[in-house]
N, C-alpha and C positions, 0 to 999 in steps of 0.2 A: 310126406308119406309116413313119417314117424307119428305124426299126430293122428293119422287114421288108425294106428294100432291101439290108441287108448282113449281117444276123444270121441265120445258118443255123438256129440253135436256135429262134428265133422262127418261122421258116418251116416247120420240122418240126412245131412245136406246133399251128399252125393248118392244116397240110395243104397248104402251097404249095410247088410244086417250085422247084428252084434257078433256072430260067430263066423261071418264070412271073411276070407282072407283079403287083405288090402292088395292093391295093384302094385306092380313093380314100378320104380320111378322112371324106367325107360319108356313106359306108356305115355307119360306126359311129354317126354322129349320128342317122341315120334309125332305126337299130335301137334305139338308146337311147330315142328317142321312142315306138317301138312297145312296148318294155318298160314305159315308164311308163303309156301309155294302156291297156294290157292288165292292169294290176295284177298283173304277174308275180311280184313279190316276195311278196305276200300268198299267191298261189296256190302258189308254191314251198314256202312254209312249210306251208301246208295239206296239200300232197301228201306232204311228209315225215311229218307227223303221222298221215296216213292209212294209212301202211304197216302191215300187220298185226303185224309184229314190234314196231313202235314203239307201236302202239295199245295193246298189252297192258302197256306200261310206264306208261301215263298214269293218273293219278287222275281219276275222273269226279265226285268229290264235294268235294274240298278244293283251294282255290286261293289264290293270293297276288297282291297288285298293288302296283306302286310306279312312281315316275317319276324320271327323271334329266335333267339339263340337257345339251344338245348345243350347244356354242358354234358360232355362225354364222361363215361365211367372209366376215366383213365387219368393217372397222375401226370403232371407236367414232367416229372423226372423220367417218364417213359418216352419222351419226345427225344429221340436220339438220331445221330447221323445215319443216313441209309447205308453208307459204305462200312459201317461197323466200328468207325474209329472212336465212338463215345462209349464203348464197353469198359466197365471198371476193371481194374487189375484183379488177377485171380486170387490174390492174397488180401482182399478188400476187407475180409473179416465179418461178414454178415450180408444179409440181403438188401436192407435199406441203407445204401451208401449215401454219405453226405455229398451233395451236388452244388457246385458253384457256377451259376450261369452268367455271372458278371462279365461283360465284355464279349460274350459269345454271340455271334451272328446266327440266328436260327430262322429258317423258313421252311415252308411246306414243300419247296422244291428240293431241298437238301436233307430235311429230317422228316421222320415219321414216328408215330407212336408205336411202341412194341406191344402195348396192351390192346389198342384198338386202331389199326392201320387206316381205318375209314375216317377217323376224327381229324380235324384240321385246326391248326393254331390260328386263332382269329380274335380281333378285338373290335368292339362296336364302334369306337371313335377315339380321337385324340385324348390322351390321358387315361384311357380305360385299360384295365388289365387284360392281357392276352390270355385266352383259355383254349384248351382243346374242346372243340364243340362241333355240333351240327347246326343246321338251320331249318327250323320248321316253318311252313308257309300255310296260311289260311286264306280261303276265299269265302267272303260272307255276303249274303243277300241283305239288302239294305232295309227291307220292310220291317222284320223282326229281329235282325241281327243273329240269324242262324248260320252256322258254318255249312257250306254246300261242298266243300272240297278241302282236303288236307294233304300236304306234300312235304316230304323231307329230302333235303339235299345236303351236299357237302357245304361248309360254310365258306363264303367268298363274297367279294365286293359286288359281283354281278348276279349271284344266285337268286336274289329276290326278284329281278326283272325277268329272268329266264323262267322261273317258276310261276310268275304271274301270267306270262303268255301261255304256258302249259295248261294252267287251270282255267283261264277264261276262254280258251279256244272252243270247247264243246258248247258253250253258250252263245258264241258269236255268229253261228250259222243261222241267222234269222233275217226276216224281210226288213225289220227296222233296227236301227242302231241301238246299242245298249251302252251303259255308262260304267266306267270303272274307277272308283276312288282309290287314291293312294297318297302317301306322304311324299315329301320333297326328294327322298332318296330315289324315287322312280322318275324324277324329272331329267330325262336324257333324251336327246334327239333321236336316237335309234329306237328307244322303247316307244316313244310317242308315235313315230312313224309306223311301227309295227302294229300298234293299236289301231290306228286309223285305216290301215290297209285290211284289217279284220272287221271294219265297220264297228268299232268299239270307240266311244267317245271318251277321251282321257281326262277324267276329272282328278288330275294329279295336282298337288300342292306346288305352287311355284317356288323354285330354288333360285333366288336372285342375289345370293351371297357372293359377290365379286364375279358373277357370271350372268349370262343371259339365259332366261327360262325358255324351255321348248314349248311352254303353254302360252298362247297368245290370246288376243281379244276375241277370236272366234269361239273360245270356250269360256273365258272368264266373264263375258258380258251376259251370260244366261244366268238366271236365278238359281237353276238347278245345280250350277257349279258350286255355289256356297253351301247349299243343302248337303251335297255329297261330302264336302270337306268336313262338315259337322258330324254327319252320321258315320263316316269311316272310322272314327275314333272308337266306335263301340266294339271293333274287333279286338282292342286291347282287353276288354272284359273277357273275351273268350280265351285269350292267351294267358291272362291272369289266373283264370280257373284251371286251365290245363296244367300250368306250371306249379300251382299251389295245392289245390284239392286233388287233382289227378297225379301229382308227384312227378311231373316231367321237367321240372326246373333243371335237375340233374338226373339223367336216365340211369336206369339199373341194368341196361342192356349194352351190348357191344355189337358193332357192325351196323352199317347203314340200313340194312333190310329189317333188322329187329327193332332198332330205335324208330324207324319210320312206322313200323307196324303198331308199336305202342303209342306213337303220336297220333295216328289216324284213329285208333280205338278211343283215345281220350277226346278227340274232337267229336266223335259220335256220341260219347257219353255226355259231353257238354250239351248237345242238342237234346238228348233224352231227358236231362235234368230240367231243362227250360220248357219243353213241349207241354207237359200236363197243364201248366198254368195258362199257357198261350191258348191251348185248345178249349180249356174251360171258360176263359174270358170271351173268346170269339165264337163259341157255340151258340 
């Protein structure tokens, strides 16, 4: 709003004359709340995919799913006991108090971030650093690698599978079976059974590291299984763009609703960037 007071380019872009008064900052705050309440990000993505020229590009039978971590806009120092026992003494002498977490047991059951209570402490695997984060999920159609759905959840060990079922469900109500590709993190008995009950063929990478895979010869013997495992990796390109170009590697928002709003808009932007070339080549 301060830039609008003296920057003519800003004024030209938003349609304000040189002598016209600038809006109050509360106008943008109210509009942002309306966007959140109206689920505009998801509707915007849906409107893009509903365009006739775009619809022709989309696969209706073959999909891939994956999840990625979105670091929260909160310091690890804000992750404190829910009972208030971690508050610094009143005579600490400053805001940014030194903290020593060595030997302290912290978990999402007993602790929460005072900066963003929706964020969860999570690490991707053994030896990885635990961070306060959210988990973004994407559903990709396999023909051209466009995102057809985006969804944000709390970060947890089962969030990816729950989100995958949520996103694939609208596409599953069809006369013939569809396929869903995914990495080995999705190779669990319950998830595979849920997909089959929805008439979705699970093209999930087998996890045979000290365990038995839920994917058997019924699936792996078909040539399409190998094709799905290759194509599913393209969803990493979408996540890479969203986290770097769209700046979602570490969100600038707080709260699951706002972070999810930004993540879904970024997914829509990824499709918009890719569509002109796809439409030009296939026209």
